[in-house]
N, C-alpha and C positions, 0 to 999 in steps of 0.2 A: 501388497500392503502399501498404503500411501501415508505420507507425512503431510500434516497441515500446519501452516503458520497463520495464526489469527492476530491481526493488527487492530488494536483499539486506539482511537485517536480523539475521542470526544471527552471533554472535561466534565460532562454532565452526569457521569456515573450511571446509576440505576435509572435516572430520568432521561437518559439519552436514547433517542429513537434509532440512531445509527448503531449504537452498541447493541440494542435489542435485535435489530434486523440482522446484523452480522452474526450474533449469537444463534439466531434461529437458522441461518444458513449453515453454520457449523453443525448444529443439531441434525439438520437434514443430511449433510454429508456423512455424519457418523452413522446414520441409519442406512445410507446407500452404499457405503464403501467399507472395505476392510482397512481399518486405520492402524498404522504402526505407532504413530506418535503425533500429539498435538502440542505445539508450542504457542503460548499466548504472549504476545509482546504488547504490554499496555504502555503506550507512549505518554500517558499522563502520570503514571506512577514511576516510570523509568524514562524521564525526558531525554530525548537525544541531544547531544551537545551541538551547539551552533558553531559553524566554522568561524574562526577568528583570524587575525592577521598572521598568526603563527601556523595554525593547522591547515589553513586553506592551501598552502603550497604543497602539502603532502598529497592532496587530492589530484593534483596535476602532475605528479611525479610518476615516472614509469616504475612499475613494481620491482624491476630489477635494480632500481636505485634506492629502494627503501633501506633505512638504517635503523639503529636502535631508537632514535627519536621518532622516526616514522611509525614504528611498531607501537610506541607509547601513544602518540597522537591519534593513531588510527585504530586503537584497541576496540572502541565501540563499533566503528565501521566494520572492522573485521568480523566481529561477532554477528552482526546482522547480515553481512554478506553470506556467512556460513549458514545462517538460518534460512535465507532465501535459497541458497544452493541446495540444501537438503530437502526443502519443501517441494512436494508435487503439486499442492494446492495452496493458494494464498487467499485468505479472506480479509478484506480491508473495510472497516467501518469508518466513515468520515461524515461530519456535518458540513453543510455549506456555510462558510463564513465570508460574507462580502464578495460573493461570486468565486471564492477560492476554497481550497482544502484547508483543513485545520493546520495551525502553525506547527504542532508536533509532527504531523504527517509530512509536511514539507521538509522539516529538519531531518526526519528519518530518510526520506528520499535523497536528500543532499548527502547524507552519510553513506547511503547505499551505492549510489551511482559513481563509478570510477573507471576511467580509461585504463585498459590493461587488465581489468578485473571483471566488471560486468559487461563490458564491450571492448572490442578491439577494432582496428582499422584494417581493411583489406588493401590490396595493391592500388585500387582506385580511390582510396581514402573514404570509402563508405564504412559507416559503423556496422559492425557485426555483433549482435547480442550473444552473450555466452550462456544464457539461461533459457534457451528454447525448450518447448515441450511442457511448460508448466501452465496451470490454469489459475486465473485470478477472478475472484468474485468481489465486486464492489457493492457495498451497502451504503447508500447515500441518503442522508436526511436533510430536508430543507424546510424552513418555515413557510416559504411561499411555494408557488407552483410554476413549473415551466409551461409556457404557452407555446403554441405552434409557431415555429420560426425563431424562437429564442435560442441563442447559442447554449450548448451544453458544456459549460466551462469545466465542470468537474470530471465527468467520465471521459470526455475527449482529451483533456489534459493528461489524466492518468494513463489512458490507453496509449497516447503518444509517448509518454515517458517510458512505459514498460516496453513498447515496441522498439523505440529508437535506442534505448540505453541498456536493455537486458535481452532483447530478442523475444520477449513474451508477447504473443499476439492473441492468445485466447483469453479475452477479458469480457466478463458478463456483468451487466449492471442491474441492480435492483434498487428501486427508489421508494422512499416514503416522503410525500410532499404535503404541504399545507399544515404543518405541525403547529403553526402559530395562529391558525384560524380559531375563532371562538367555538368552543364545544367540540374541538377535534378529537376523534377517536381513531386510534391506530388499527388498521385492518391488515395485519401481517399475513393472514391466511390468503387473502386475495392477491397480495403482492407476490407471494411465493407459490401460487397455485400451480404454475407450470414448471416449478423447480424439479 
């Protein structure tokens, strides 16, 4: 039995292509696997806190040094760390904003990633991720289309973050592109035909 964490990060609600694509991925997973639990983390309705001049220091503190203030300032971070720790599969929907991920998704990642928690250093000071063996599905929506030779800012970035700071290397990307084109019609079936 598997646990799934579904991350929603588009503010467009029911009009969001990334929300729809990630929801369809979730539906397919529910059809293919025996699922124990699905947690939906909507980053628009429950916006992650942004690090400030007080809380930022807690993210660089070794967990052995956490105190009561740490627990208070890291309360959201601790919740999402446990959600990721418990998940076997993570489904993330994000639009492309100015060649980057959505602001709430970036804030979620900043709350998630922590030395001594999601990764540790080995004897040679290499990062060793602590969440290996999980699967991530990315559902990315963009108004334009990637052309051959264009850098893949979104999925490459997210893959690097998960690999480097959590140890998760199994990341699969699904895209819906050209959503701002006149007369655009979403063809989710074609996008997910090999799922």
